N, C-alpha and C positions, 0 to 999 in steps of 0.2 A: 511641531511642523513636520510634514511628510515631504520627502524628496525621492524622486526616482533616481537610483544610483547608476553611475556610469563606470565605476571602478570599485574594487574591493581592497586596494592596496592599503588604504587608511583604516580598514575595518577589521583586519585580522586579529588584532588584540582583543577587540570586543567579541568577535565570533568565537575565538578559542576560549575566552574566559567564561562566557555563558554556556558554551557547549560542554565545558568540563564540570559544570555544576550539576550534581545528580538530580536536583529538583527542577531544573530548567533546561537540561540538555535536549537536543533535538534528535528524535529517533530516526529522522530521515537524513542525518549527517553523521553516520557512525562508521562509514567505510570511505576509502578514497574514491571508489566508484560513485557513491552517493554524493560526495563533495563535488565531483565533476558534473554529474547529471542534474542535481537539484540546486546547486549554488553557482558554480563557475560558469556553466553554460547559459545562465540567465542574462549575462552581459551581451550575448550575441543572438539569443533565440528570439523568434518573432512571437512565440506564445508565452514566454516567461517574462515576468516583470519584477525587478528587485526594488524594494522600498527601504528607505531609512527613516526612522522616526527620531527627531532631534529636539532637544530642549536646551536653549541657551547655547547652541552650537555643539552640544555634546550628544553623541548617539545614545539613544535609550532603547532602540529596537531595530532589528533587521529582519525583513520578511521577503520571501519570494513566493509569488503566486503564478500558477499556470492558468492562463485565461483562454478559454475556447469560446469565442463570441458566437459562432454559428450554433453552438449547443447551449449557450447561456449557462456555462459550467465553469467553475473556478475550483482549483485545488491548491491549498497551502502546502508548498513543498519545504519551506523553511520558515520557522517562527522562533526568533531568538530575542527574548527580553525577560527581565525580572519585574518590569514596571507595569502595574495594572493600567495606568494611563496610556501606555504605548499600545496595548491591545484594544483599548476603547477607541483610540484615535484611528487605528487602522481599520477597525470595524465600521466606524462612522464614514470613513473614506470609501470603503466598499459599498456601503448602503447608498451613498450619494451617487456613485458612478456606475453601479451594477444592479440596479433595481430589477427584480424578477429572476435573478440568477440563483442557482444552487451552488453553495460553497461547501466543500469538504475539507475538514481540518484533521490532520494526523498529528497527534501531540503526545507529549510525555504525561502520563496520568498523574504525576506528582505536581504538575504545573498548575497550581491553584489559580493563578492570575488569568490564564486563558480560559480555564474552566468557568470562572466567575463571569467573564465577558460573554461566553456562549450561553450560560444559563439565563442571563438577563435577556438574551435574544431568542429564548425558547428553542434552542437548537436541539436536535435529536441525537442522543448519545448512544453509541453502540458499546458492547462489552469490551473491557480491557483485554488486550492480546499480548501474549508472550511470543518471543521469537525462538524457534527451534532450528538447529542446523544439523545437517548430515555429518556425522563424525565417525561412523563405523560402517564397514561393509556388512551387508546382511546376507543371510542364507538365500540361495537361489529360489525364485518363486516361479511357478508355472504361469506363463503369460498367455495361455490359451484364452481366447475371447477378447483380448485387448488389441484394438486397431487404431491407427491414426484417423483423424477426421477425413471423411471423403464426401463427395457429392451424394453418394448413396444414402448416407446417414445424416446429412446436414439438417434436414427438416426435423428429424427426431431429436437431434442434439439441441436445436433451438427451442423445441417444445419443452424439454425437461430442464433447461438452463435456469439458474437463478435470475430473477428479474429485479430484485431490490439492491442492485449493485451498479456501479458505473460501467464496469466491464461486462456488459450483457453478452449473451451468446453471439448476437449479430456483430457486435464490435470486435469480439475476439476472432470470429471467423474471418473477418476482413482485415485482421492484423497479424497474419501468419508470419510476417517478417519479425515479429516479436514473440509470438506464442507457438508452442506445440499444443495440440489438443489430442488427447487419447480417450478413446471410447471403450466402455465395457459393453460387449454385445452378447446377448443370449437369445438364441432362437430367432435371429433377425431383428431383435428389439434392443434399443439403447437403454441399458439399465443404470448407466452411470457415466461420468466423464471427469477428466482432470485437465484444467487449463494450467500450463506451466510455461514460464518464460524460458527462452533458450539463448538469447544473445548477450547475456551479461556474464561477468566473471563469477558472480554469485546469483544464480537464478532462483526463482520463487515458484513453489507449487501454489498457484494463485487461488484456484477454486476447485475443490474436490466435492463431488456429490454422487451419492448412490441412491437410487429410488428406494422409498421406504419398504416396498414389498420385496426388495432384493438385498436388503442389508443382512449383516451377520453371515454372509456366505463367501467372504474373502475377496469381494470385488475391490474394496478400497485398498487392500494390500497389493492386489495385482496392479492397479493403476499407479500406485506409488512406486512399485518395483519397476514398472516401465519407465517412469520419469527418471528414476535413479540410473537405469541402464542408458537412457538417452543423454544423460548429463554427466557421464563419467569423468570428463576432464575438467569439470568446473565445480564450484560450490553450489549447494542446494539448501534452501531455507524454506520455512513455512511459518505463517503467523496463525496462532490458534487461540480461541477464547480461553481465558484462565480457568473458567469453570467447566470446560468441555473435557471431562475426564476420559471419555471414550476415545476422543480424537487424540488426546495427549498420549494415551496408552498405545494407540496404533502407531503414532509417529515414533515413540520410544522403541517399540518392537521392531521398527524398520531402521534403527540406527541413528535416529535424531536425538540430540541432547539440547538442554536449555542453553540459550545464549545469554551471557551475563550482561550484555548491553541493555539499555533501558527498554522496558515494555512500551507499548503504544496504545492509543485509543483513537477512535474516529468519531467525529461529530459532524452532522450535516445541518447547515443553516440555510433555509430558504428565505432569501431577502425579499421582503414585501415591496 
């Protein structure tokens, strides 16, 4: 049975027990800031919905989904359960109530139960990602050619931006209360960009891209160095595909180290 939750006071034992299990821990609940943004805020937010899955009065699963009805988009922000039936039940509920929506799941790659549910529904799986955090000061880098997003370069930025992501260039450019955008400019041409959050205690270098014909010329290093400079008083993290050796080498050379907390994976389910 699924219930919309109105409090978490009776759920903390369940939350802490599942989140402490290496095979089922929630990668989106690894810091106090994530606990606040992804879990606790769901009780008062208009966009977040907290669900409990119960069997015989006992909690078997706890989920929080961010639901953007105007965009027909849902993001799972919390998924805590060891029970395959809990994932199946919440998926059936979503299918019944949100036909036509895109649902993005961020989950622990070791969580076989949610993986099985998503495979049955022919979700699209993206590569496993590790988290790297800035732990060391790096040598100074020449920042010539790096500029913040401006109207002068807005159209070029949008033209080169990744499109197979939720945070497209247009959305980022309209959410500057959340993002800094730094551009790599060469001869009046945008050859790369970095979207990085700025209003959290631990910010994220969210999307880094350098045009193929401008790679291996130091632009990625310059963009990262600018993000580090702008974020001096706070933590900085990046999520990188486990098999992207070039990116991992770049981040390590800029003072980033592996975070021991669980890696994560993203899967997209387009509900028929």
